[in-house]
C-alpha positions in Angstrom: -21.0 7.8 -19.6 -18.1 7.6 -21.9 -15.9 10.4 -23.4 -17.6 10.4 -26.8 -21.1 10.7 -25.2 -19.9 13.6 -23.2 -18.3 15.4 -26.1 -21.6 15.0 -28.0 -23.6 16.1 -25.0 -21.7 19.4 -24.7 -21.5 20.1 -28.5 -24.0 23.0 -28.3 -22.1 24.4 -25.3 -18.7 24.5 -27.1 -15.4 22.8 -26.7 -14.7 21.1 -23.4 -11.7 19.2 -22.0 -12.6 15.9 -20.5 -10.1 14.3 -18.1 -10.2 11.1 -16.1 -11.0 11.8 -12.5 -12.0 9.4 -9.7 -14.5 6.9 -11.1 -15.4 9.1 -14.0 -14.5 12.4 -15.7 -13.8 16.0 -14.9 -15.2 18.4 -17.5 -13.7 21.8 -18.0 -13.8 24.8 -20.3 -11.2 27.6 -20.5 -9.1 25.6 -17.9 -11.9 25.7 -15.3 -13.6 22.5 -14.1 -17.3 23.0 -14.0 -18.8 19.4 -14.2 -18.2 15.9 -13.0 -19.4 12.8 -14.8 -19.5 9.9 -12.4 -21.2 6.6 -12.2 -24.1 8.1 -10.4 -24.7 10.8 -13.0 -23.6 14.2 -14.3 -23.0 17.0 -11.7 -22.6 20.7 -12.4 -20.8 23.3 -10.3 -23.3 25.3 -8.3 -23.3 28.2 -5.9 -25.7 30.5 -4.0 -26.9 31.9 -7.4 -27.6 28.6 -9.1 -28.5 26.1 -6.3 -32.2 27.4 -6.3 -32.5 26.3 -10.0 -31.3 22.8 -9.1 -33.6 22.6 -6.1 -36.6 23.6 -8.2 -35.8 20.6 -10.5 -35.6 18.3 -7.5 -31.9 17.7 -7.9 -29.6 16.8 -5.0 -26.0 17.7 -4.3 -23.2 15.2 -5.0 -22.8 12.6 -2.2 -20.4 9.8 -1.5 -20.0 7.3 1.2 -16.9 6.8 3.3 -16.5 3.9 5.8 -17.6 6.3 8.6 -20.2 8.6 7.0 -21.9 10.0 4.0 -20.3 13.2 2.7 -22.3 15.8 0.8 -20.5 18.1 -1.6 -22.7 21.2 -2.0 -20.7 22.7 -4.7 -21.7 20.1 -7.3 -25.4 19.2 -8.0 -26.9 16.5 -10.2 -28.1 17.6 -13.6 -31.8 17.0 -14.1 -32.3 13.9 -16.3 -34.6 15.8 -18.7 -31.7 17.9 -19.9 -30.0 15.0 -21.5 -32.6 15.2 -24.3 -32.4 19.0 -24.7 -28.8 20.0 -25.7 -29.7 23.6 -26.1 -31.1 24.0 -22.5 -28.2 21.8 -21.2 -25.7 24.3 -22.7 -27.5 27.1 -20.7 -27.1 25.1 -17.5 -23.4 24.4 -18.5 -22.8 28.1 -19.0 -24.3 28.8 -15.5 -22.1 26.1 -14.0 -19.0 27.5 -15.7 -19.9 31.0 -14.3 -20.3 29.5 -10.8 -16.9 27.8 -11.1 -15.4 31.1 -12.2 -16.9 33.0 -9.3 -15.5 30.3 -6.9 -12.1 30.7 -8.5 -12.2 34.5 -8.0 -13.3 34.1 -4.4 -10.4 31.7 -3.8 -7.9 34.0 -5.4 -9.0 37.0 -3.4 -8.8 35.0 -0.2 -5.3 33.9 -1.0 -4.2 37.5 -1.8 -5.8 38.8 1.3 -4.1 36.1 3.4 -0.7 37.0 1.9 -1.1 40.7 2.6 -2.3 40.3 6.2 0.4 37.8 7.1 3.1 39.6 9.0 6.7 38.4 8.7 8.5 37.9 11.9 11.6 40.0 12.4 14.8 38.1 12.0 16.5 37.3 15.3 19.6 39.3 15.9 22.6 37.1 16.1 26.1 37.9 17.2 28.9 36.7 15.1 30.5 35.1 18.1 30.4 31.4 18.4 30.4 29.6 21.7 33.2 27.1 21.8 33.9 24.4 24.2 36.9 25.2 26.3 39.4 22.5 27.0 
């Protein structure tokens, strides 16, 4: 997939930003990455609300192989091939993927804020102004 193909594919969805990423492209809207276009296909961001839709279509989560093992990334699922011929339905799936990415960003921000408020600062150690000097 090239950049022009992706721009055309998302034309019904609206403006997207396409950036080089890994062996393909990252696709974002409003500054939030919601899709990956890689050699193996197009993957949309998914969560507990949207994964059942992907499963019903027989889609699989993104996987890649390291030297030691296969790694599955459950937050990105392959877009069903039939949607490449239906830009209107694809834009609905893209909106759902963007919503999933926004929910993930909100969860991440709230965890970060929670961690900052629960982290206690250690009291500073009391130091005396006296220095220990070596006597000669």
